[in-house]
N, C-alpha and C positions, 0 to 999 in steps of 0.2 A: 370579338369586341365584349370587351369589358365594360361596364359598370355599376356602380352601387348604388346600394338599396338599404339605407338603414348602416344596421353594420354589418346588415354581408354582402357577397359581392355575386353577382351572377353572375355567367359564363352563356350566353349568344352563339350559336352558329354567324359564325361569315367568313364569305369564302371571297377569296380573290386571287391574282397571277403575281402580279409585281408591285410590291409598291419602291416609289424612289423617294432620296431626301436628300436635304442641302444643306452641307454645317459645311463651317471652317475650319479647316488644316487643323486648328488646335484643337479643334471637342470634336472631328467626325471617326474615332478612335471609341473615345469614353461614349459616344453619339450613339454606333451601332451596336455596341452592345449592352448599352441601356434596353436599346428596339428587343436584339436578340433574347436580350433576360426576361422582360416581357412577354413575350412567345411561350415562351417557356418554363414560367410561372405559370400561364394559359392555359397550359395544356397546346401547343401549337408545335404540331413537328415539322418542321420540315429540314432543306436539308444545306451542313455549313456552306458544299462548294455555293450553293446559290446566293453568298450574299457576297457583293460586290464594292467592295471600296478600297478608295484611291485617286489616282491622277489620271487611271485610263480604265474606268471599269468596261466592259467587255460584255455585254448582253446578249445573245442567242445571239451570238456572230455578228453583233452592231460597235463598234468600238465608240466610248465617249471619253474622246481626249482631250483631260481638262488643262490639257498645258497648251496645246496648241490650238486649243477650242475648234477644234471640228468634233466631224459624224461621219463616220463611214468604216461600210462594212468592210470587217478583215479578208486579207488576201484567203488565208486559208477555208474561209466559207465560203468566199467568193468561187475557188476553186472545186467544194465538193457539191456547189447549186450548181454548177458549170457541169462537171461529171455526169450527175446523175437525172437533166436535160441532154448528153450526148448519148448515154444510151437509152432515154428511152426512145430518140429519135434512132438507134441504131436501130433497136429493138423493134418498132414502129408499133411500139405498146406502151399502154395508157392505164388501167384501173382506175377504177374510184377513190377507190383509196387510194393510191398513187397519189391521185391529182388533190383531193384535200389536202396531204400532207403540206404537196411542191409548194399546193397557195397558200397555207401558212404560212410558210415560211419566207414567199419571194411576198408573198401583203404586207409580213414588220421587219422587213429588208426596205422594199419599196415606200412603206413610213415613213422610213427615213432621208426616203429624198427630199433634195427640192424640184416643190412638183406632182403634177398628179401623171409623173414619167411611170409608164406599164401599165396603170390599172385597168382599161379596157381591155390587157389579152386576161388576164387575170378570167375574167366574165368565159372563158371554154371553159377551165379546168372548173368552175361553178359547174356548166354546166355539165360535165362529165360526169361529180362529184353528186348531180343529184338527178344521173340520166333516169327516167325510168323503168328501162331497161339494161343489164347488166352489157360492159361492152369496154373494149378492151382497146382495139386497133385506135391508130391517130388520123382523124380525120384535118381539113386541112384547117381548121384554127388553131384546133391546139401545135398544128405542125410552127403554126405563124408566130401561138404567143415561145415557142418552146427557141425559135430560132427570135424571134424579136429581145427576149430577156436574155439571152445570151450575147446581145448584143450589146445591152444597158447596164448591164453588170462586167462589162468590159472595162467601158466606157464611161460611167459613171460618175461623174467629180465628190468629191465632198463635202458634206455639207457645213458652213459656217454655223458655231454655236457665237457668235457675239450677236447682240445684243443691236440692233438698226437703228436710230433715234428719229423723231418723226423730220425725216427733210424732204418731204413734197416728193411728186413725183416728176420722171426728167421728162416724160409723154405717158400722150394722153391721147387713143386713138377708138375711134369709131369705126363702126363693120354695120355693113345693112346689105340688102338680100332685095329683088326684084324677080316675083313671080307673075306671069298674066293670068287675070281672074277671069272663067270666063264670063261669070257668073254677072259682073258689068262689064265685057264683050272689052274686055283687053288683047291687044294684037302684039304686041312688043316682044323681042325676048328677052327671058331672062336673063338680067343683070345683077352686076355686088358695082359698092362705090365701100370708098376707106378712106378717108379721114387720118390725114397726125399731125397736130400741135406738139414740139417739141420747144424747154430750153432752150437749146443753142442754135435753131433757127428762126431765124423771124421771120421769113415765110409759112404759115401751113401751108403742104400738102396732101394735094388731093389723086387719087387713079379712077378707073371704071374700065369695065369690062363687060363684054356679052360669053355668057360661058355658052363653050365649044359644046355642038350636041354628041361629043366621042364622053364629050366630060358625062353626062345625063344617062347617054346610055347605059351607066356604069349600076346607076342608083337604082334601088328597089321600087318598084314600078306602084306608085299614088296617083289619087287622084289630082294632087297638087303636090309641087315640088318645094313649095315655098322656104319648108326650113331644113330644107339640104343647101339651094343654092345660100342665103344666109350662113348654114355649117359652114360653106366651102368661101364666103366671102370672107370669112377669118382665116384660116389660112392664107386665103389670093396674096391680105395685109403682109401674113408675118410673111413671107415669099419680095412681096414688093419694099417695104420697108424693114425689113431684116437689118442691112447694115448701121440702116440710123440710127438702130433700136439698140445695137450690142452693147450687150453692157448696161442697157439702162433697167429704173423702176416703170412701167409704166402703167399706166389705169388703160384696162378695156372696155368701151363702152359696147350693150349690145342690146338691142331690141327685143328679141325673140328671147320667152320664156326656154323654152329646148333647146335653144341653142346653149346659152345659157345656163343651163342645169347639166350638160352634159361637157361643155368644157369643169362648168365648176369639178363637178365629180372625175368626170377623165373619162367615159365611159360611158354609153350610151345603148337600153336594148333592139339598138336599131341596126346594122352588123356596116352597114354607110358614114348613118352620125359617130357611130364609132371610133370608124377610122381616120376621120378627118377629128376627131378629141385624139386620137395619138399623136396625130400627123404633128397638131397641133405643140404640143406637149416637145415631141421629139425637137422640132425647132428652135421655140424656148428655150429646149436647156442649148441645142448647139451654139446657138447664138448670148449664153448666158444672160437672159434677160429674168426681171426676178414681176412676173404679169398679176397686180389684181385686176378682176374682173367682174363687174357688175353691171346689172342694168336701167338704159331711160327707158323713157315714153318716147313713142313714134315719133312723135311731134317737136323734144330736145335733140331729136338725134342730128346730128350733121354732115350725116353720110346719104340720106332717104334725099339728096337730091340727088347726086354718079350714080346713087344704083337708081336711075329712075333717067338717067341720060341729059339732069338738066342742069345745066353749068350758070344757073344766074348769079344765084349765095355766091358760087365760090369769083367768079366775075367779079362787082361786084365786091365785094372783100378782099382781091387781092389772090387767094392760095396760087399754089404753082401746079401744073399738074404733071403727071408723075404715068407711064406705061406702067401698067399692071404688069405681073409675071406671076403665068401659074403655075406650082410646084410641078417636076414633069413624072410626081409619084402619082396627081390628078391624073396625068394621061393614058396612065397603061388602060 
């Protein structure tokens, strides 16, 4: 960083990784030269090969196509990452150092996808990187990470760089979950509810279903499983309303802070909640849905009734009932 003090120039230490600039095609060449010369005057050393100028700059294997206006991981970068992961799988080995390098590369690539695709699987790489004792053999979490990320890299769609103006949303989805509270003497079975409103359908739709014991038996034991019930409500709703939501812009309303946090971040520190977050974003990708998740107070959550088996509001409002669909992956 350069600053002028009186007639003297003071140079202060400043560290950064990548710096981006937007210029018109008429001024881009001269702007690049100005930036380069300013760094040289200030004594900042850098490699010229790190300067990316033009219609298709590529940074760390990600191409910014300013002609087609898309953002995509280069094919040779995909091939490189996939080969590294396949070698790890074949050797059944990943050191902490290798985990750190792979985490950085996958994290950078994933940050250029739409949504939180693959973010939850990176958690196992961090755990290996910062493990208290040295380990090199693969565990189940790392195998899942490598397998899932290979599929993501092979299947992910290029992200559009075109700005979409504020056209509003095409659909609003509410989800909720109920789990009996022993302190209140509740005895009803755990249940989820979901309601959807769309611009192209006059009649709102709602669904509900009791959570099968086979599903709950797979969860981490807890005193109450309300967070997990709220969590799978999201994926059951996505499975049930998937065809309706295809290609739409969706506002997703959730009254659970924990579930909203897991969806927004794309991961959780609890593996069962983490799995549902991963499943949700995978379904979002496959349906080409743009989702914005936000919190709504319980009193304003329109799926509160269906999640408790109550259809009074739904009947009075003329909502249609849709049978709930449980994703096959939840039943494994």
